[in-house]
N, C-alpha and C positions, 0 to 999 in steps of 0.2 A: 504494500500500500504506500503510495507516494505521500510525501509530506503535505502536498496541497489538498489531498483527499481526506486528511485527518479531521476528525470532528473536534470542535473546540475543547471538549472535556478530555479527549485523548492527548491533545497538545499540552495541556496544563500538566497532566501526569508525566509526560515525557520530559518537560522542562524541569520538573521537581526531581526526577530520578537523575538527570544529567548534573544538576547543581549539587545534589547529595554526593555524587561520585567525585566531583572536583574537590569538594570540602574534605571528604575522607582521604583523598590523595595528599592534600596539604598537611592534614593532621598527622598521618603516618610518616610523611617526610620529616616533619619536625621532630617526632620521637626517634626516628632513625638517626637523625643528625646528632641528637644529644647522646645516643648510645653508641655511635660508631666512632672508634678511636681514630680512624683515618680522617673522617670528616672533622673531628675535633682538631687534629693536627693542622689541617688546612686552615681552619679558622684561627688557630694559634699563630699561623704565619701571615695572617692578613694584617698589613701595617695600618696603624692609625697615625694621623698627623701629629708628630711629636711637638710641633710648635704650639699646639692647642692645649698641651698638658701643663699642669702646675705641680711643683713639688710641695713638700710639707711646709716649706717656708713661704709659700704663696708666690713663688717666683716662676717666671716662664721657664719651661723645660724644653729646650730645642734639641735637635738631633746633634748632640755633642760629639766631638771627635772620638771620645773614648767611651761612649755609652755602650752598654751591653745589649744583646739582642732582646733579652726579656724585658728591658726597660721600654721597648718601643712597641710591644705587642700585648694585646689583651689575653689573659688566660682563658681557657675554656669555660671556667666557672663564671668569670667576669662577663664573658660574652653571652653566656646563657642568661645570667642575671640581667644584663642589659636588654636582651631580647624580651625578657619577661617583664621589663619595666621596673625591676627592683632597684638597681643602682643608677645614680645620676651620672651623666657623661661628665668627663673631666675637662671642663672649660673654666675660663677665668670668671668666677662669680663675684668678684669684688664689687663693692658699691661704686657707682659712678663717681669719679674724682671731682672734688669741689675746687673752687677757685684757689683757696689757700694751699691745698695740696699741689695743685697745678703750678703755682708760683714756685714752690720749693723744688719741684721736679725740674722746671725749666732752669732755675738758678743753678742746680747741680750739674746740668748738662752744658750750661753756658755761663760760667762764673763772671765773665766780664759784663753781662747784661744787668743793669740795676732794676730788675723787674719787681723786686720786693718794695723798693723805694717808690717806684712809679705807681704800683698798685695801691700803696698807702696814701700817696699825696696827689694822685692824678687829678682829682676834682679841684684841688687848690692851685696847683702849679700850672695847669693848662688854661687858666683864665687869661684873658687878654692882658699882655704885659707891655710896659713901655719899651722894653728892650729884651731880646733873647727869651722868647717863650720856651718853656721846658718841652722838649720834643716827646711826643708819644712814642712808645716802643714800636708802634706799627709804622712810624715815619722814618725809622732808622734804615740806613742802607747797609745790608749785610753782604759779605762776599765770602763764598766758600765756607759757610756755616759760622765759623768762629771769628771772623774779621769784620770790622766796621769801617766805613769808608768816608773820607773827605775828598771831594773833587775840587781842587783849587784852580786858580787861574794859571798856575805854573806847577803842575804835577798832581798826582793822585796819591793819597795817603791810605794805607791799609793798617788799621790799628788793632792790636791784639789784646793788650791789657794795660791797666793803670794801677799804680801802687803809691801808697803814702810813705814818704821817706823823711824820717826825723833823726837820722843818724848824726851823731855828735860831730863827726869830722867833715860833714857836708858844709862847704863854704857858702852855699846859697840859703842855708837855713831850711826850715820845713818846706817840703815841696811835694807835688804830685809828679811822678815820672810816668810817661806813656811810652810803651814799647810797641814798635810797629815797623813798617817798611814803606819807603817812599821811592817812586820811580824817577828820582832825580839824584844827581851827585851835587853836594853842596847846595841844598835847597835854599833859595833866597826869598821865597814868598813869606810875607808877614802873616802870622796867624795869632789867634787869641785862644786862651783857655777859659771856658765858662765853668766856674767851680760852683757846684750846687751843694749847699749845706742843708742839713735837716731842719725843716721849719721855715726856710727862706723861700719866699714866693718868686724871687728873681735871683739870678746867679751873681756872684762877684766875678768880674771879668779882669783878667790880667794878660799882658802880652807874653807870648811864649818866650821863655828865657833863653833856651838854646836847643839846637838839634845836635845831639852827640852821635857822631858816626861810629858804628861798631864794626869797623873794617879798615884796612889800609889799602890805598890805591894801587900799591905795588903788587897786591895779591890778585889783581885782575878784575874784570867786569866793571871797570871804573868808567862807565859811560851812561849817558842819559837813556831813559826808557827801560832800564833793568831795575827791578825792585831791590833797594839797598836797605840794610838794617839800621835803625836809628833808635835812640833813647831821647825822648822829648821832655824837657823840664818845664814845669809851671810852678813858680814860687807862690807859697801861701801868703796872702797879705797879712800885715801885722795884726789888724783887729781880729783875725780869725785863727791866729796861731794858738795851738792847743785844741782846735776843733778839726775833726777828720771830715773832709768832704764826702758826701754820699756818692757823688758821681762827677764826671768831668766830660765836657765836650770840646772838641777842637774845631774852630771855625776860622774862616778868612776875614769876615767882617764881624765886628763885635756883637751886633744885634741880630745876626743871622739865627734862624731856627735851625739847629744843628741836624745833620744827617748821621751823627754818631753820638753815643752817650755810654761811657764806660763806668762800670761800678769801680770805685776806688778800693782796692784790697789792702787790708791792714790786719794781718793775723799775728797778733802778739800775745804771748802767754800772760795771764793775769798776774803771775808772780815774777815775771821777767826772768825766769829761770830757763836757760837754754839747755838743750840736749847736746850730745856730742857731735855726731856726724850724719850728714845727709849726702846721698849720692844722686846725681842728676844724669839721666840718660836721654840722649837726643831722640828724635822721631824714629821709632822702629820701622824698618823697611825690610820685612822678612816674609813677604807674601808666599813665596814658594819654598823657602828653607825652613824645615822643621827643626829648629834649634831648641826645642822645649826642654829636653833632658839636660843639655848644656846650660840652659838658663837656670834650671833648678839648682845645679851644682854651684853656679856662680852666685845666686842669691843666698844660698846657704853659707857659702864661704864668706860673703860680705857680712852676714849676720854674726858669724864667729869672730870676725875681725873687729866688730863693734859698730857697724853701720846701723843707725837707729831706724832709718827708713830709706827706701829707694823710690825715686820719682821718675816714672817712665812717661814718655810722650809717644803716642802710637799713630803711625801713618797707616800701614797695611801689614798684617801679620797672619801667619798660619793659624788655623783653628786650635792646634795643640798649644801654641804659645798663648793664645787667648785664655785657654783653660788654666794654664799655669798662673798667669797674671791675676785672673779672677780669684783663684785659691789664695794667693798671698794678699790680695786686697781684703778679703774677708778676715784675714788675720791682722790687718792693719800694719803689715810690714812693707807694703808697696802702695803707691798711688799712681793711677794711670790717667793721663789726660789725652783725650783724642785730639788729633792735629790734622790740619790741612795746609796746603800751600796757597798763598794769596794770589790775587790777580788772575791773569790768564794762564798760570802754570797748571799742569795737568794734575788731576786728583782721581782719575779713573784707575782702578786697580790694574796693575800690569803696566799700563802706559806710564803711570807715575814712577814706577820702579825703573823703567827704561830711561826715563828722563833724568832721574837722579844719578843713575850709573854712568850716563854719557855726558851730562852737563855738571861736572864735578864742582866747578866754581859756584854755580847757582846752588848746588847742594850745600856747600860750605856756608854760603851766605844765609840760606834758610835755616840752618842748624842753630844760628846765633839767637833766634827767637826763643825756642824752648830752653836753651841754656840760661838766657838772661831772665826769662819768665820764672824759671825754677829758683834762680838766685833771689829775685825780689819777693817771691811768695814765701820764702823760707829764711829771709835775712835776720828776722828777730827770734827764730826758733832753734838755730843750731850754731855751735861754735865754729864748725868747719863744714864747707861744702865742696865735694869732689865731683868733677865731671868725668865720667868713665863710660867706655863702651863695654858691651857685654863680653868682649874677648880680651879684657885686660883687668888687672887687679894690682893695687899697690900692696906690696908684700914686705912686711917687716923682716929684716935679716937676722937680727940677734935673737937667741933663744929666750932671753928674758923679756923681749917685746912680743907678748902674745896678741896684743890688740893695737889698733891705731891709737887708742888713748895712751898706752905705754910708750909707743913710738913718739908721738907728738909732744908728750911731756918732756922728753929729753931733747927733741929737736928745737922746740920753742926756747928752751933754756939756752941751748947753744947759740941761737940767733940773738937772744937778748944780750949776750956777752959782746957781740959785735957792734950793735947800735943802740943798746939800752931801750929797745922798743920792739914791739911785735912787727912782723912783716905782713903785707897784704896777702901774700901767698907763699907756699912752701912747695917747691917743685921736685919731682922724683924722676930720675933718669929712666929711659926706655931701654928694654932689652927684649930681643925676640926669642920666643919659644916656638920653633917652627912646627907646624902641624903636618907631619909626614903621614902618608897613607897608613892606616891602622895595621895593615898586614906587612909593613916594611920595618917595623920596630918590635923590640921585645916587649911583652906585656909585663907590667909590674905584678909581682905575686901578691896574693891576698888583697887585690884591689879590683873591684868590678870594672869590666872593660868600658862601661858607659861613662866612667868618671874621666872626662876628657883631660882636665888639668892635672889630676893626680897621675894619669898615665903618660903625660908629656913632661919629662923632667930633664930634657936636654935643651940647652939654650946656646945662643951665640956667645962666644967668649967675651967679645967686646960690646960695650954699650953704644948706643947712638950718641952723637956728640952732645956736650952740655947745651941745654936750652933747645935741643931738637927733639920734637915729638914727646916732650915731657908731659906729665899730668900733675895737677896741683891740689893741695888742700888750700882752699880759699878762705880767708877771714872775711865774712860778709860785712863786718863793720868797717872794712877798709877798701873794699873793691866796688868800683862803680859799674864797669862792664866787663864781661868775660868772653874769652874765646875758648875753643876746644882745648888748647894747650896752655894758656896762660892768661892773666888779666890784661885787658887792653887799656883800661883807664882806672885810676884809683882816686879815692877821696883824699884830699889834703896834699895832692902833688903827684910826683913821679911814682910809677909802680916799681917797687923793688921786690923781686922774688928770691927767697932764700933757697939755695941749692942743697937739697938733702944729700948727704954722703951716700955713696953706693954701699958703704959698710953698714949703713943703718937701714936702707930700704931700696927697693927697685920696683919699677913698673914692669910686671910680667905681661908680655903682649903675645897672645897666642894667634899666630897667623900662618897661612900657607906660604906666604911670600912677604917681602918687604913692601913698603909703600912705593909708589911709582917713582918718586923723586930720589929714592935711594937705590935705584937699579945698579949703579956702578959699584957700590960698596956691598951690595947684597950677597954676591958670590963669596966675598971674603967672610961675611958673617956665617954663611952656610958651611964653608970649608973649615972654619975654626970654631968648634962647639965644645962645650963642657957639660958635665952632668951637674945638675942643681936640684937637690931634693928639699929645698927650704920649705916648700909647701907641705911636705910630709909631716911636719910637726902638728898639723891639723887633721891628719889622715883619718884616724879612727872616728873622730867626731863628725867630720865631713861626710864620710861614707854612711854613718848611721843616720844623719839628718837627711841626706839626699835619698837614701833607700826608703826611709819612712815616707817622705813626701811623694816619691814616685809610686809607692805602693798605694797610698791614699788616693792618688789621682788615677790609678788603674793603668799605669804604663808598663807593667810587666805582663808577659804572656802567661796565660793560664797553663798549668802542667797538662801534658797530653792525657786525654780521657776524663778531665775534670770539666765541670759545667761552668766554672768561673774561678774565683779565688783571688785574693789580694786586690780586690777591686777591679779585676781583669777586664776583658772586653777588647774590642777591635780598636786599633789605632790607625790614623792616616799616616802612611809612610811614603817615603820617596827613596830612590836609589836601590842598588842591588843588595846591599847588606843591611841586616837589621842592626840598629843602633842600640837595641835594648838587650843585648846578650849579657848574661851574668859572667 
């Protein structure tokens, strides 16, 4: 009987039987799914988006470089519970952020923006003013996220930070110093500083005192149109001495509504008690190089030597390096500041690395911004500030000098005998520990092979020449501007750097080769090498600290046949050989 010849009653019965069959099939399939271990396994392997998950601390949990497989998949029980509507899905269920929380979040991401001050006073300071209306934060001109702009009639200014300076040796008295770059050599344009004090409806305006060049023309790139590093000074007027400005704007005409407004940073301990040593590290550019394990060894060694905190600036880094930095940030042992290049310089990952590797003079000029920002943010908090790369360490030579504190106690006393005063900086001579291929040297016994510095104990017999490629302990009470290797300008007059004897300390520099400018003498360094195990006096403690951190972070391979262990999991690796061999 054809469908068209069915009676209405028959068609209803047919539809009912068909629907019942479909429903029975679905129910049986569901029970089969829950009871079939093969199907369970397939569901277990179904990925969920890790970026939507939150850990117990209510933070985003992304697809981390060392996360385990089980971290990223729902268990069969959880999947079944979710299908039954028992468990909630793991999404960010925090309440909508309010304005106060938003202000704090923005301020943490962009320290130079006076958003808290603007939020508090916006209704009062943005009323019609006779001169220099306070700019809305939405009127400011930003460049590459972290820079603010002034376009003058003779050059463009890219401003990075502003700092309150009341150091006793400063000849200009209390001042606000602005760090930035200008696409002019010897800028001659007249500018003004609009100083905004809390509670004032109009700024106090002063003429810019000076443009301090943080470079020497003989080093190259000394031409118009290339961004040059400068420290710009604004004197605090006498009626306001003792008051810290909330923010400062740089303008060409006194009454201009500014396109920049920088929060004036003044981080001083309430008890004026300084800590010992801070280390500043230039913008990290390791997008493709996984130096995470070497970084752990380096940070742990600095901790043993007495570094109170390490301040990193980050351009582009490998995910495993990010993991290491986040770990130490949570322990308050490091601080990481994101960084970009100003103006038309590239910031796209990969392209930026290519630019910095090929345009080395531009690279050196850009480095002076994070170095000097680190100096000025920490000048009231530490007795000494060292600028180091992650492949070098200042090593005390004498057995009785276990820490930098022990070393500098003797070195400062030596310097005092010469001039009856402290020096702006104390420089340590450079010596190369050449990084030979790991399979071409003998392995140190009882030392894990991933301990790069402990495994490389052969150095060039001769040091580089005095004042060449040195690194310094800077006294922030005396230094005005710093370069990678030494101070450029000092408070109170000429910079004098005390040369630390190689009997007392050396800068151990771990490189595959010499710097380009030492190519002629590099072969002599390589041909004449000596064994130097000074670092081994920290061997046991350094191995223990490094191993513990790597274990916590899951950098060790799980033993064969185990499901994990030691925080295990997969790592992003490059190269033919594993760096994580024991």
